C-alpha positions in Angstrom: 15.3 -120.3 -97.3 16.9 -122.5 -94.6 16.6 -119.7 -92.1 13.7 -120.3 -89.7 12.3 -118.3 -86.9 12.1 -121.3 -84.6 15.8 -122.3 -85.2 16.8 -118.7 -84.5 19.1 -118.4 -81.5 17.3 -117.0 -78.5 19.9 -114.3 -78.3 18.9 -113.0 -81.7 15.2 -112.7 -80.9 14.3 -109.2 -79.7 11.1 -109.1 -77.8 9.0 -106.0 -76.9 6.1 -105.5 -74.6 3.8 -102.5 -75.0 2.2 -102.4 -71.6 3.9 -103.9 -68.6 1.1 -105.0 -66.3 0.6 -108.3 -64.4 -0.1 -110.6 -67.3 2.8 -109.3 -69.4 4.9 -109.7 -66.3 3.8 -113.3 -65.9 4.7 -114.1 -69.5 8.1 -112.4 -69.3 9.0 -114.4 -66.1 8.1 -117.6 -67.9 10.3 -116.7 -70.8 13.2 -115.7 -68.6 13.0 -118.8 -66.3 13.0 -121.1 -69.2 16.0 -119.3 -70.6 14.1 -118.7 -73.9 15.1 -115.1 -74.3 17.9 -113.2 -72.4 16.6 -110.3 -70.3 18.8 -107.9 -72.2 16.8 -108.7 -75.4 13.5 -107.6 -73.8 12.2 -104.1 -73.9 9.0 -103.0 -72.1 7.1 -99.7 -72.3 4.5 -98.2 -69.9 3.4 -94.7 -69.1 4.8 -94.6 -65.6 7.6 -96.3 -63.7 5.2 -98.0 -61.3 5.2 -101.4 -63.2 8.5 -100.9 -65.0 10.6 -101.1 -61.8 9.9 -104.8 -61.5 11.0 -105.3 -65.1 14.3 -103.5 -64.5 14.9 -105.8 -61.5 14.6 -108.8 -63.8 17.3 -107.2 -66.1 14.9 -106.1 -68.9 15.2 -102.7 -70.6 12.4 -100.2 -70.2 11.1 -97.1 -71.9 8.1 -94.7 -71.8 8.0 -94.8 -75.6 5.9 -97.3 -77.4 7.5 -96.5 -80.7 10.9 -97.4 -79.4 9.6 -100.8 -78.4 8.4 -101.5 -82.0 11.6 -100.1 -83.6 13.8 -102.3 -81.4 11.8 -105.6 -81.4 10.9 -108.3 -83.9 8.2 -109.9 -81.6 5.9 -107.3 -80.1 3.4 -108.2 -77.3 0.5 -105.8 -76.9 -0.5 -105.8 -73.3 -2.5 -102.6 -72.7 -6.0 -102.1 -71.3 -8.6 -102.6 -74.0 -9.8 -99.0 -74.2 -6.2 -97.7 -74.6 -5.4 -100.1 -77.5 -6.8 -98.3 -80.5 -4.8 -95.2 -79.7 -1.6 -97.3 -79.2 -2.1 -99.0 -82.5 -2.6 -95.7 -84.3 0.7 -94.5 -82.7 2.8 -97.6 -83.5 1.2 -98.2 -87.0 3.9 -96.2 -88.9 6.7 -98.3 -87.4 5.2 -101.7 -88.0 7.0 -103.5 -90.8 6.6 -106.9 -92.6 9.3 -108.4 -90.3 7.3 -107.8 -87.1 5.2 -110.4 -85.4 2.5 -108.6 -83.3 0.9 -110.7 -80.5 -2.1 -109.2 -78.7 -2.9 -110.2 -75.1 -5.7 -107.6 -75.0 -9.0 -109.1 -73.9 -12.0 -108.5 -76.1 -10.1 -107.1 -79.1 -10.6 -109.4 -82.2 -8.0 -110.3 -84.8 -10.1 -108.5 -87.3 -9.9 -105.2 -85.3 -6.1 -105.6 -84.9 -5.7 -106.2 -88.6 -7.8 -103.2 -89.5 -5.8 -100.9 -87.3 -2.4 -102.1 -88.4 -0.8 -102.2 -91.8 -2.5 -104.8 -94.1 0.6 -107.1 -94.2 1.1 -107.3 -90.5 1.5 -110.7 -89.0 -0.9 -110.8 -86.1 -1.7 -113.4 -83.4 -4.0 -113.2 -80.5 -3.3 -114.9 -77.2 -5.3 -115.3 -74.0 -3.2 -116.3 -71.0 -4.2 -116.7 -67.4 -2.6 -115.7 -64.1 -0.7 -118.9 -63.3 1.7 -118.0 -66.2 3.4 -116.1 -63.3 4.5 -119.5 -61.9 5.0 -121.3 -65.3 1.7 -123.2 -64.8 -0.5 -121.1 -67.1 -3.1 -122.2 -69.5 -3.0 -120.2 -72.8 -4.8 -120.4 -76.1 -3.8 -118.5 -79.2 -5.2 -117.8 -82.7 -3.4 -116.6 -85.8 -4.4 -113.8 -88.2 -4.5 -114.2 -92.0 -0.8 -113.2 -92.5 0.6 -115.5 -89.7 1.8 -118.8 -91.0 2.9 -122.1 -89.3 6.3 -120.5 -88.6 4.9 -117.7 -86.5 2.6 -120.1 -84.7 5.5 -122.5 -84.0 7.6 -119.6 -82.6 4.9 -118.4 -80.3 4.2 -121.9 -79.1 7.8 -122.7 -78.5 8.2 -119.5 -76.5 5.0 -119.8 -74.5 5.2 -123.5 -73.7 7.7 -122.3 -71.0 4.8 -120.5 -69.3 2.5 -123.6 -69.2 -0.1 -125.3 -71.4 -0.3 -123.5 -74.8 -2.8 -124.6 -77.5 -3.7 -123.1 -80.8 -7.5 -122.7 -81.2 -10.1 -121.1 -83.5 -10.6 -117.5 -82.3 -14.2 -118.3 -81.3 -12.8 -120.4 -78.4 -11.0 -117.4 -76.8 -14.0 -116.1 -74.9 -14.8 -119.6 -73.7 -11.2 -119.9 -72.5 -11.6 -116.7 -70.6 -14.6 -118.1 -68.8 -13.0 -121.5 -68.2 -9.5 -120.6 -67.4 -8.9 -116.8 -67.2 -11.7 -116.4 -64.7 -11.6 -120.1 -63.6 -8.6 -119.7 -61.4 -10.8 -117.6 -59.1 -13.4 -120.4 -58.9 -10.7 -122.7 -57.8 -9.5 -120.2 -55.1 -13.0 -120.0 -53.8 -13.2 -123.8 -53.7 -9.8 -124.0 -52.0 -10.9 -121.5 -49.4 -14.1 -123.5 -48.7 -12.2 -126.8 -48.4 -9.8 -125.3 -45.9 -12.7 -123.7 -43.9 -14.4 -127.1 -43.7 -11.2 -128.5 -42.1 -11.0 -125.5 -39.7 -14.6 -126.2 -38.7 -13.5 -129.8 -37.8 -10.6 -128.6 -35.7 -7.5 -128.2 -38.0 -5.5 -124.9 -37.9 -6.2 -122.6 -40.9 -2.7 -122.3 -42.3 -2.2 -126.1 -42.3 -5.6 -126.7 -43.8 -4.9 -124.1 -46.6 -1.6 -125.8 -47.5 -3.2 -129.2 -47.6 -6.1 -127.9 -49.7 -3.7 -126.3 -52.2 -1.6 -129.5 -52.5 -4.8 -131.5 -52.9 -5.8 -129.4 -55.8 -2.3 -129.5 -57.4 -2.1 -133.3 -57.0 -5.6 -133.9 -58.4 -4.9 -131.6 -61.4 -1.5 -133.3 -62.0 -3.1 -136.7 -62.1 -5.7 -135.5 -64.6 -3.0 -134.1 -66.9 -0.6 -137.0 -66.5 -3.1 -139.9 -66.7 -5.3 -138.4 -69.4 -8.2 -140.1 -67.7 -11.7 -138.7 -67.7 -12.3 -136.9 -64.4 -15.3 -139.2 -63.7 -13.0 -142.2 -63.9 -10.5 -140.8 -61.4 -13.4 -139.7 -59.1 -14.8 -143.2 -59.2 -11.5 -144.6 -58.2 -11.5 -142.6 -55.0 -15.0 -143.7 -54.0 -15.0 -147.0 -52.1 -18.4 -148.5 -51.4 -19.9 -147.1 -48.2 -16.7 -145.0 -47.7 -16.1 -141.4 -46.7 -15.9 -139.9 -50.2 -19.3 -141.0 -51.5 -20.9 -139.4 -48.4 -19.1 -136.1 -49.2 -20.0 -136.3 -52.9 -23.7 -136.8 -52.1 -23.6 -133.4 -50.2 -21.9 -131.7 -53.2 -24.6 -133.1 -55.5 -27.3 -131.8 -53.2 -25.7 -128.4 -53.4 -25.7 -128.6 -57.2 -21.9 -128.0 -57.4 -21.7 -129.1 -61.0 -24.6 -127.1 -62.3 -23.4 -124.0 -60.4 -19.9 -124.3 -61.9 -21.3 -124.7 -65.4 -23.4 -121.6 -64.8 -20.3 -119.7 -63.7 -18.3 -120.6 -66.8 -21.3 -119.6 -68.9 -21.7 -116.3 -67.1 -18.0 -115.4 -67.5 -18.0 -116.4 -71.2 -21.1 -114.3 -72.0 -19.5 -111.4 -70.2 -16.3 -111.8 -72.2 -18.5 -111.8 -75.4 -20.3 -108.6 -74.3 -17.1 -106.8 -73.5 -15.8 -107.6 -77.0 -18.9 -105.9 -78.5 -18.4 -102.7 -76.5 
């Protein structure tokens, strides 16, 4: 009764990845850098060696057999492409026991579908990460299935907090998170590129402008997180009467920056919903 998953020594936790693509790789790097799980306790499977080479360099064990991953792990991350997942679940189903915790990273596959394709007792959670997990600055949300309790949620949260922000949400928020954060990093890259190009136009070298733009984004985001202030308040603090910033913001408003970004989040969220229905 006193035994708890969260208190479990990292060295006792065996973690498996079925699928070893970019997102799985980002998560595993976060776990390793935080020292949450030793590389020797991690086993990844993929059909070819193309992705697995990088995992071996990290010190993880690899295989081409999905069943082996399930047999040798307690915590199993599913990280395949959506169209491959039903076949994979059919294959591993016989090996999934009550002690397993199955965490899906697969976009567009609902907890209901996962629970239907796995044994009825399976502890299932669904997580949606984003690419900056690769540098331990990810934004992740997760939801739990009907058999996953506080213990499983706490274990996942304690492991994934090493990869960035990690919040438990109702499953209906997962598609919104995809539009806001999963795809959102690309909106930020576009904005960063445009910022730097504006400086190039005014005579600053491109490489320098890109570095300053990136640091500007990082600093602004860090202030938002650390002060907890509303963005409008921080924005107001930068605007001195008749100063440079308000002149620039007027141009952004003329270009309908805010409405355009809202439309972008809406479009990506709707697309995520459509993909889930396919």
